[in-house]
N, C-alpha and C positions, 0 to 999 in steps of 0.2 A: 125218928127215923122212918124212913119208907122203903118198902120192898117190893120189888118187882118181880113177879112169877110167871114163869113160862112153863108149860108143860108139853112131855112127850109121851103119848101113848104106847103102851105095849102089851101084849097079852102072853100070859105064862103058858108054855106048851106042855102043861100037865096031862097026864094018860085019863084021869077021870073025867074031871070039870076044870077047864081051863080058868084061871082066876085071873081078872084084870087088873093092872098094876099101871097108876101113873107115876111118872117121873117129872118132878118139879125141879126146876133150876131157879135158884134163889140169889139175886144180887143185892146189896145194899149200896148205898151212896159211895160208899170207900172202895168199890169194887171187889169185896170179899164175896167169892161166890159158894154155895151149898146145894148138893145135890140130895133130894128125899124123894124115896119111893112110898107110896101109900095105895090104899084101896080106894075106890070112888065113894065108899061110905064112911071114908076115917073124917074125923071133925078136925078142922082145921087149927082148933085149940090144942089138941095133942100135938100137932106140927110144929106150933109156935115154941111150945115148951122145950120141945128137942132142938129146935133152931137157935132159942135163947142161949142153951146149955152148950151146944157146939160152937157157938161165937162169944160164949164167955159174957153176954151184955144182959141187961134187965129187959125181959119178955114186955114188961107193962109200957115200954116207950116205944113198940112197935107200931107200925101202921102197915097192912097190907092190902095190896091193890091187885085184881085182875082184869085186863082189858077196862082199866079207868075206873072201876066200881070195887069200893071198900069190901073186904073178906071180914066176917066176923068170927069169932071163937066158934060159934054153934053151926056155922056153914059146913057144907062138906063140896068135894070135887062135884058130886052128883046134884047137889042143890042149886049150883051156881052153873051146872050145865058146862063143865070141864069136858072136851073131848078126847 
């Protein structure tokens, strides 16, 4: 399965230090959609596991792409320059 990822940036308005959080909208080929919030330094592998659990599917069959490039488990939103 191939999943397409889109993101929406948002800043948390905490009093001390604002934490940046990214929102990913993930859609599969069957038009099932999942929304996930992560920090810029969160490894995509963690996100893949949660996605597999929420869709009740085998995560080893996934392929993730962002702007046409494959995303690996060790990549982070920051490392692939998601804005």
